[in-house]
TORKOL-4160 file (C-alpha; in steps of 0.2 Angstrom, whole numbers, padded with zeros to 4 digits, m for minus):
316
<pt num="1" X="0129" Y="0029" Z="0059"/>
<pt num="2" X="0135" Y="0038" Z="0043"/>
<pt num="3" X="0143" Y="0031" Z="0027"/>
<pt num="4" X="0153" Y="0040" Z="0013"/>
<pt num="5" X="0146" Y="0028" Z="0000"/>
<pt num="6" X="0129" Y="0030" Z="m0005"/>
<pt num="7" X="0127" Y="0013" Z="m0013"/>
<pt num="8" X="0131" Y="0005" Z="0004"/>
<pt num="9" X="0114" Y="0011" Z="0010"/>
<pt num="10" X="0100" Y="m0002" Z="0009"/>
<pt num="11" X="0082" Y="0000" Z="0009"/>
<pt num="12" X="0073" Y="m0016" Z="0015"/>
<pt num="13" X="0056" Y="m0017" Z="0007"/>
<pt num="14" X="0043" Y="m0027" Z="0017"/>
<pt num="15" X="0028" Y="m0031" Z="0006"/>
<pt num="16" X="0014" Y="m0043" Z="0005"/>
<pt num="17" X="m0005" Y="m0044" Z="0007"/>
<pt num="18" X="m0016" Y="m0037" Z="0020"/>
<pt num="19" X="m0016" Y="m0045" Z="0037"/>
<pt num="20" X="0000" Y="m0056" Z="0034"/>
<pt num="21" X="0010" Y="m0047" Z="0047"/>
<pt num="22" X="0020" Y="m0034" Z="0039"/>
<pt num="23" X="0020" Y="m0021" Z="0053"/>
<pt num="24" X="0026" Y="m0034" Z="0066"/>
<pt num="25" X="0041" Y="m0039" Z="0054"/>
<pt num="26" X="0045" Y="m0021" Z="0050"/>
<pt num="27" X="0046" Y="m0016" Z="0068"/>
<pt num="28" X="0057" Y="m0032" Z="0072"/>
<pt num="29" X="0069" Y="m0027" Z="0058"/>
<pt num="30" X="0069" Y="m0009" Z="0063"/>
<pt num="31" X="0074" Y="m0015" Z="0081"/>
<pt num="32" X="0087" Y="m0027" Z="0075"/>
<pt num="33" X="0095" Y="m0014" Z="0063"/>
<pt num="34" X="0092" Y="0001" Z="0075"/>
<pt num="35" X="0084" Y="0011" Z="0061"/>
<pt num="36" X="0067" Y="0019" Z="0056"/>
<pt num="37" X="0052" Y="0014" Z="0046"/>
<pt num="38" X="0044" Y="0022" Z="0030"/>
<pt num="39" X="0025" Y="0017" Z="0028"/>
<pt num="40" X="0020" Y="0014" Z="0010"/>
<pt num="41" X="0002" Y="0010" Z="0015"/>
<pt num="42" X="m0008" Y="0023" Z="0006"/>
<pt num="43" X="m0023" Y="0020" Z="0017"/>
<pt num="44" X="m0013" Y="0023" Z="0033"/>
<pt num="45" X="m0008" Y="0041" Z="0027"/>
<pt num="46" X="m0024" Y="0048" Z="0035"/>
<pt num="47" X="m0024" Y="0052" Z="0053"/>
<pt num="48" X="m0043" Y="0050" Z="0055"/>
<pt num="49" X="m0042" Y="0031" Z="0048"/>
<pt num="50" X="m0033" Y="0022" Z="0062"/>
<pt num="51" X="m0044" Y="0006" Z="0065"/>
<pt num="52" X="m0050" Y="0002" Z="0048"/>
<pt num="53" X="m0033" Y="0003" Z="0040"/>
<pt num="54" X="m0024" Y="m0007" Z="0054"/>
<pt num="55" X="m0012" Y="0008" Z="0057"/>
<pt num="56" X="0002" Y="0005" Z="0069"/>
<pt num="57" X="m0003" Y="0008" Z="0087"/>
<pt num="58" X="0004" Y="0021" Z="0099"/>
<pt num="59" X="0014" Y="0007" Z="0107"/>
<pt num="60" X="0021" Y="0001" Z="0090"/>
<pt num="61" X="0025" Y="0019" Z="0084"/>
<pt num="62" X="0035" Y="0021" Z="0101"/>
<pt num="63" X="0045" Y="0005" Z="0098"/>
<pt num="64" X="0052" Y="0011" Z="0081"/>
<pt num="65" X="0051" Y="0028" Z="0073"/>
<pt num="66" X="0038" Y="0028" Z="0058"/>
<pt num="67" X="0036" Y="0041" Z="0044"/>
<pt num="68" X="0020" Y="0044" Z="0033"/>
<pt num="69" X="0008" Y="0037" Z="0046"/>
<pt num="70" X="m0006" Y="0049" Z="0050"/>
<pt num="71" X="0003" Y="0063" Z="0042"/>
<pt num="72" X="m0013" Y="0068" Z="0031"/>
<pt num="73" X="m0031" Y="0072" Z="0033"/>
<pt num="74" X="m0044" Y="0064" Z="0023"/>
<pt num="75" X="m0048" Y="0081" Z="0016"/>
<pt num="76" X="m0030" Y="0082" Z="0009"/>
<pt num="77" X="m0025" Y="0079" Z="m0009"/>
<pt num="78" X="m0011" Y="0067" Z="m0011"/>
<pt num="79" X="m0005" Y="0055" Z="m0024"/>
<pt num="80" X="0009" Y="0042" Z="m0028"/>
<pt num="81" X="0020" Y="0055" Z="m0037"/>
<pt num="82" X="0020" Y="0066" Z="m0022"/>
<pt num="83" X="0024" Y="0051" Z="m0011"/>
<pt num="84" X="0038" Y="0046" Z="m0022"/>
<pt num="85" X="0045" Y="0064" Z="m0021"/>
<pt num="86" X="0043" Y="0065" Z="m0002"/>
<pt num="87" X="0051" Y="0048" Z="0001"/>
<pt num="88" X="0066" Y="0052" Z="m0010"/>
<pt num="89" X="0068" Y="0069" Z="m0001"/>
<pt num="90" X="0068" Y="0060" Z="0016"/>
<pt num="91" X="0079" Y="0045" Z="0013"/>
<pt num="92" X="0095" Y="0054" Z="0011"/>
<pt num="93" X="0092" Y="0062" Z="0029"/>
<pt num="94" X="0088" Y="0045" Z="0036"/>
<pt num="95" X="0104" Y="0037" Z="0028"/>
<pt num="96" X="0114" Y="0050" Z="0036"/>
<pt num="97" X="0110" Y="0041" Z="0052"/>
<pt num="98" X="0106" Y="0024" Z="0047"/>
<pt num="99" X="0114" Y="0012" Z="0034"/>
<pt num="100" X="0098" Y="0003" Z="0033"/>
<pt num="101" X="0080" Y="0010" Z="0032"/>
<pt num="102" X="0064" Y="m0001" Z="0032"/>
<pt num="103" X="0050" Y="0003" Z="0020"/>
<pt num="104" X="0034" Y="m0007" Z="0023"/>
<pt num="105" X="0017" Y="m0008" Z="0015"/>
<pt num="106" X="0004" Y="m0017" Z="0004"/>
<pt num="107" X="0001" Y="m0003" Z="m0009"/>
<pt num="108" X="0012" Y="m0010" Z="m0023"/>
<pt num="109" X="0011" Y="0006" Z="m0034"/>
<pt num="110" X="0018" Y="0016" Z="m0020"/>
<pt num="111" X="0032" Y="0004" Z="m0016"/>
<pt num="112" X="0036" Y="0003" Z="m0035"/>
<pt num="113" X="0036" Y="0022" Z="m0036"/>
<pt num="114" X="0050" Y="0023" Z="m0023"/>
<pt num="115" X="0060" Y="0008" Z="m0029"/>
<pt num="116" X="0058" Y="0010" Z="m0048"/>
<pt num="117" X="0050" Y="0027" Z="m0052"/>
<pt num="118" X="0034" Y="0030" Z="m0061"/>
<pt num="119" X="0031" Y="0036" Z="m0078"/>
<pt num="120" X="0025" Y="0053" Z="m0082"/>
<pt num="121" X="0006" Y="0051" Z="m0085"/>
<pt num="122" X="m0003" Y="0063" Z="m0098"/>
<pt num="123" X="m0013" Y="0078" Z="m0092"/>
<pt num="124" X="m0032" Y="0074" Z="m0092"/>
<pt num="125" X="m0045" Y="0086" Z="m0100"/>
<pt num="126" X="m0058" Y="0091" Z="m0087"/>
<pt num="127" X="m0072" Y="0087" Z="m0099"/>
<pt num="128" X="m0066" Y="0069" Z="m0101"/>
<pt num="129" X="m0065" Y="0067" Z="m0082"/>
<pt num="130" X="m0082" Y="0074" Z="m0080"/>
<pt num="131" X="m0089" Y="0063" Z="m0094"/>
<pt num="132" X="m0082" Y="0047" Z="m0085"/>
<pt num="133" X="m0089" Y="0053" Z="m0068"/>
<pt num="134" X="m0106" Y="0055" Z="m0076"/>
<pt num="135" X="m0106" Y="0038" Z="m0084"/>
<pt num="136" X="m0102" Y="0031" Z="m0067"/>
<pt num="137" X="m0116" Y="0040" Z="m0059"/>
<pt num="138" X="m0128" Y="0035" Z="m0073"/>
<pt num="139" X="m0123" Y="0017" Z="m0076"/>
<pt num="140" X="m0115" Y="0011" Z="m0060"/>
<pt num="141" X="m0097" Y="0005" Z="m0057"/>
<pt num="142" X="m0100" Y="m0010" Z="m0067"/>
<pt num="143" X="m0100" Y="0001" Z="m0083"/>
<pt num="144" X="m0082" Y="0007" Z="m0078"/>
<pt num="145" X="m0077" Y="m0011" Z="m0074"/>
<pt num="146" X="m0082" Y="m0018" Z="m0091"/>
<pt num="147" X="m0073" Y="m0003" Z="m0100"/>
<pt num="148" X="m0057" Y="m0006" Z="m0091"/>
<pt num="149" X="m0058" Y="m0025" Z="m0093"/>
<pt num="150" X="m0060" Y="m0022" Z="m0112"/>
<pt num="151" X="m0046" Y="m0009" Z="m0114"/>
<pt num="152" X="m0033" Y="m0016" Z="m0101"/>
<pt num="153" X="m0037" Y="m0033" Z="m0095"/>
<pt num="154" X="m0020" Y="m0034" Z="m0086"/>
<pt num="155" X="m0023" Y="m0019" Z="m0075"/>
<pt num="156" X="m0041" Y="m0025" Z="m0072"/>
<pt num="157" X="m0034" Y="m0040" Z="m0063"/>
<pt num="158" X="m0023" Y="m0029" Z="m0051"/>
<pt num="159" X="m0034" Y="m0014" Z="m0048"/>
<pt num="160" X="m0047" Y="m0012" Z="m0034"/>
<pt num="161" X="m0062" Y="m0014" Z="m0046"/>
<pt num="162" X="m0074" Y="m0007" Z="m0033"/>
<pt num="163" X="m0064" Y="0009" Z="m0032"/>
<pt num="164" X="m0073" Y="0020" Z="m0045"/>
<pt num="165" X="m0059" Y="0033" Z="m0043"/>
<pt num="166" X="m0045" Y="0021" Z="m0048"/>
<pt num="167" X="m0055" Y="0015" Z="m0062"/>
<pt num="168" X="m0059" Y="0032" Z="m0069"/>
<pt num="169" X="m0040" Y="0037" Z="m0067"/>
<pt num="170" X="m0035" Y="0022" Z="m0077"/>
<pt num="171" X="m0048" Y="0025" Z="m0091"/>
<pt num="172" X="m0043" Y="0043" Z="m0092"/>
<pt num="173" X="m0025" Y="0039" Z="m0096"/>
<pt num="174" X="m0030" Y="0025" Z="m0108"/>
<pt num="175" X="m0042" Y="0036" Z="m0118"/>
<pt num="176" X="m0029" Y="0051" Z="m0119"/>
<pt num="177" X="m0014" Y="0042" Z="m0122"/>
<pt num="178" X="m0020" Y="0028" Z="m0133"/>
<pt num="179" X="m0010" Y="0015" Z="m0123"/>
<pt num="180" X="m0014" Y="0004" Z="m0109"/>
<pt num="181" X="m0012" Y="0009" Z="m0091"/>
<pt num="182" X="m0001" Y="m0006" Z="m0088"/>
<pt num="183" X="0010" Y="m0001" Z="m0103"/>
<pt num="184" X="0013" Y="0016" Z="m0096"/>
<pt num="185" X="0017" Y="0010" Z="m0079"/>
<pt num="186" X="0030" Y="m0002" Z="m0086"/>
<pt num="187" X="0044" Y="0010" Z="m0086"/>
<pt num="188" X="0063" Y="0006" Z="m0085"/>
<pt num="189" X="0069" Y="0006" Z="m0067"/>
<pt num="190" X="0075" Y="0022" Z="m0061"/>
<pt num="191" X="0093" Y="0024" Z="m0054"/>
<pt num="192" X="0092" Y="0025" Z="m0035"/>
<pt num="193" X="0107" Y="0030" Z="m0024"/>
<pt num="194" X="0104" Y="0015" Z="m0013"/>
<pt num="195" X="0102" Y="m0004" Z="m0014"/>
<pt num="196" X="0085" Y="m0012" Z="m0012"/>
<pt num="197" X="0081" Y="m0029" Z="m0004"/>
<pt num="198" X="0063" Y="m0035" Z="m0007"/>
<pt num="199" X="0056" Y="m0046" Z="0007"/>
<pt num="200" X="0039" Y="m0054" Z="0003"/>
<pt num="201" X="0028" Y="m0061" Z="0017"/>
<pt num="202" X="0015" Y="m0074" Z="0012"/>
<pt num="203" X="0004" Y="m0087" Z="0021"/>
<pt num="204" X="m0005" Y="m0103" Z="0015"/>
<pt num="205" X="m0022" Y="m0097" Z="0008"/>
<pt num="206" X="m0033" Y="m0103" Z="0022"/>
<pt num="207" X="m0022" Y="m0096" Z="0035"/>
<pt num="208" X="m0022" Y="m0079" Z="0028"/>
<pt num="209" X="m0041" Y="m0080" Z="0026"/>
<pt num="210" X="m0042" Y="m0084" Z="0045"/>
<pt num="211" X="m0031" Y="m0069" Z="0049"/>
<pt num="212" X="m0041" Y="m0058" Z="0038"/>
<pt num="213" X="m0057" Y="m0063" Z="0047"/>
<pt num="214" X="m0049" Y="m0062" Z="0064"/>
<pt num="215" X="m0043" Y="m0044" Z="0060"/>
<pt num="216" X="m0060" Y="m0038" Z="0055"/>
<pt num="217" X="m0067" Y="m0045" Z="0071"/>
<pt num="218" X="m0054" Y="m0036" Z="0081"/>
<pt num="219" X="m0057" Y="m0020" Z="0072"/>
<pt num="220" X="m0075" Y="m0021" Z="0076"/>
<pt num="221" X="m0071" Y="m0024" Z="0095"/>
<pt num="222" X="m0059" Y="m0009" Z="0094"/>
<pt num="223" X="m0072" Y="0003" Z="0088"/>
<pt num="224" X="m0072" Y="0002" Z="0070"/>
<pt num="225" X="m0091" Y="0006" Z="0069"/>
<pt num="226" X="m0088" Y="0022" Z="0079"/>
<pt num="227" X="m0074" Y="0027" Z="0068"/>
<pt num="228" X="m0084" Y="0024" Z="0052"/>
<pt num="229" X="m0099" Y="0033" Z="0059"/>
<pt num="230" X="m0088" Y="0048" Z="0063"/>
<pt num="231" X="m0082" Y="0049" Z="0045"/>
<pt num="232" X="m0099" Y="0047" Z="0038"/>
<pt num="233" X="m0101" Y="0065" Z="0033"/>
<pt num="234" X="m0085" Y="0063" Z="0023"/>
<pt num="235" X="m0090" Y="0046" Z="0014"/>
<pt num="236" X="m0089" Y="0054" Z="m0003"/>
<pt num="237" X="m0071" Y="0059" Z="m0001"/>
<pt num="238" X="m0058" Y="0048" Z="m0011"/>
<pt num="239" X="m0049" Y="0043" Z="0005"/>
<pt num="240" X="m0065" Y="0035" Z="0012"/>
<pt num="241" X="m0068" Y="0025" Z="m0004"/>
<pt num="242" X="m0059" Y="0010" Z="0003"/>
<pt num="243" X="m0062" Y="m0007" Z="0011"/>
<pt num="244" X="m0067" Y="m0006" Z="0029"/>
<pt num="245" X="m0077" Y="0010" Z="0027"/>
<pt num="246" X="m0088" Y="0009" Z="0011"/>
<pt num="247" X="m0096" Y="m0007" Z="0017"/>
<pt num="248" X="m0101" Y="0000" Z="0033"/>
<pt num="249" X="m0107" Y="0016" Z="0024"/>
<pt num="250" X="m0119" Y="0005" Z="0014"/>
<pt num="251" X="m0126" Y="m0001" Z="0031"/>
<pt num="252" X="m0128" Y="0016" Z="0037"/>
<pt num="253" X="m0137" Y="0021" Z="0021"/>
<pt num="254" X="m0149" Y="0007" Z="0024"/>
<pt num="255" X="m0144" Y="m0003" Z="0009"/>
<pt num="256" X="m0139" Y="m0018" Z="0018"/>
<pt num="257" X="m0140" Y="m0026" Z="0035"/>
<pt num="258" X="m0126" Y="m0024" Z="0048"/>
<pt num="259" X="m0122" Y="m0042" Z="0047"/>
<pt num="260" X="m0121" Y="m0041" Z="0028"/>
<pt num="261" X="m0110" Y="m0026" Z="0029"/>
<pt num="262" X="m0098" Y="m0036" Z="0040"/>
<pt num="263" X="m0098" Y="m0051" Z="0028"/>
<pt num="264" X="m0095" Y="m0039" Z="0013"/>
<pt num="265" X="m0080" Y="m0032" Z="0022"/>
<pt num="266" X="m0072" Y="m0049" Z="0025"/>
<pt num="267" X="m0076" Y="m0053" Z="0007"/>
<pt num="268" X="m0069" Y="m0037" Z="0000"/>
<pt num="269" X="m0053" Y="m0039" Z="0011"/>
<pt num="270" X="m0050" Y="m0056" Z="0004"/>
<pt num="271" X="m0052" Y="m0050" Z="m0014"/>
<pt num="272" X="m0040" Y="m0035" Z="m0010"/>
<pt num="273" X="m0027" Y="m0047" Z="m0003"/>
<pt num="274" X="m0029" Y="m0057" Z="m0019"/>
<pt num="275" X="m0026" Y="m0042" Z="m0030"/>
<pt num="276" X="m0011" Y="m0038" Z="m0019"/>
<pt num="277" X="m0003" Y="m0055" Z="m0022"/>
<pt num="278" X="m0006" Y="m0053" Z="m0041"/>
<pt num="279" X="0003" Y="m0037" Z="m0041"/>
<pt num="280" X="0018" Y="m0043" Z="m0030"/>
<pt num="281" X="0020" Y="m0060" Z="m0039"/>
<pt num="282" X="0025" Y="m0049" Z="m0055"/>
<pt num="283" X="0041" Y="m0044" Z="m0045"/>
<pt num="284" X="0054" Y="m0057" Z="m0047"/>
<pt num="285" X="0066" Y="m0047" Z="m0036"/>
<pt num="286" X="0055" Y="m0052" Z="m0021"/>
<pt num="287" X="0061" Y="m0066" Z="m0010"/>
<pt num="288" X="0046" Y="m0074" Z="0000"/>
<pt num="289" X="0046" Y="m0079" Z="0018"/>
<pt num="290" X="0033" Y="m0085" Z="0031"/>
<pt num="291" X="0031" Y="m0071" Z="0043"/>
<pt num="292" X="0036" Y="m0082" Z="0057"/>
<pt num="293" X="0053" Y="m0084" Z="0050"/>
<pt num="294" X="0061" Y="m0068" Z="0057"/>
<pt num="295" X="0078" Y="m0077" Z="0059"/>
<pt num="296" X="0078" Y="m0082" Z="0042"/>
<pt num="297" X="0073" Y="m0065" Z="0036"/>
<pt num="298" X="0087" Y="m0057" Z="0046"/>
<pt num="299" X="0100" Y="m0069" Z="0040"/>
<pt num="300" X="0095" Y="m0066" Z="0022"/>
<pt num="301" X="0097" Y="m0048" Z="0024"/>
<pt num="302" X="0114" Y="m0050" Z="0032"/>
<pt num="303" X="0119" Y="m0061" Z="0018"/>
<pt num="304" X="0114" Y="m0048" Z="0005"/>
<pt num="305" X="0124" Y="m0035" Z="0014"/>
<pt num="306" X="0140" Y="m0046" Z="0014"/>
<pt num="307" X="0137" Y="m0051" Z="m0004"/>
<pt num="308" X="0137" Y="m0032" Z="m0009"/>
<pt num="309" X="0154" Y="m0030" Z="m0001"/>
<pt num="310" X="0148" Y="m0021" Z="0014"/>
<pt num="311" X="0144" Y="m0029" Z="0031"/>
<pt num="312" X="0130" Y="m0020" Z="0040"/>
<pt num="313" X="0133" Y="m0016" Z="0058"/>
<pt num="314" X="0121" Y="m0010" Z="0071"/>
<pt num="315" X="0121" Y="0008" Z="0075"/>
<pt num="316" X="0130" Y="0013" Z="0091"/>
């Protein structure tokens, strides 16, 4: 389906915490509107990391076309700015065939980059970057955490505080610019040649915790330990410094027992989900749904299409 009016195109954004069911909802929406899916989960970009990132399965990928899933190697350099550029280059091509495109993910910064744009961050002197890395090596990640909490308590509540690369990046920007990382990211929304519908998925707290624990157990049954062991030689790469891998690396390094590593994985995944919700709750454009309410979600989308003076029709 083609359209001659750019602003009659809609990007439906499915967002929410890990394990809430975003992939399933995105696929159902893609089937209903006969369209394609853009993944904005930065952990699923890497082809080597399938199990630990809960990447869409071969069956799920066959049901609906996906973009930005497994398109990189863990050895590749990639960032949110390049993702924004890549998606904005792809979307016009997708809109030539579909009035509606689905974007799904739990990486709030990557979703915001496409929908709102991101600020141009300052160039970082190499000596400052090296100095922060050395402080991390000498004093541990707690040193970086305390620095960021002091300089930017707002971003401290949102960032993965166990990811030293994220902490160093924020501190670099703060020290060079003299502004908080939160302030620099709070840019006016960029004008986009499409309309955006934000669908948030949420569950009652204990229900989400149960799903997180079940997902971890299923990952282990599906071969997570073998996947992590295969990536052990790459454990110092930034792509591997993420929940699901770093906990098992600690076990393989002999620092904790396997049982403790699995418990840490569950704990850190719960904390990650909490930080995700902190991020998403800032976005007043999100309308929240239980992931079981697919009919309500579709009705909400259809109503938005109608209210915007364009009734969405399925592709023929």
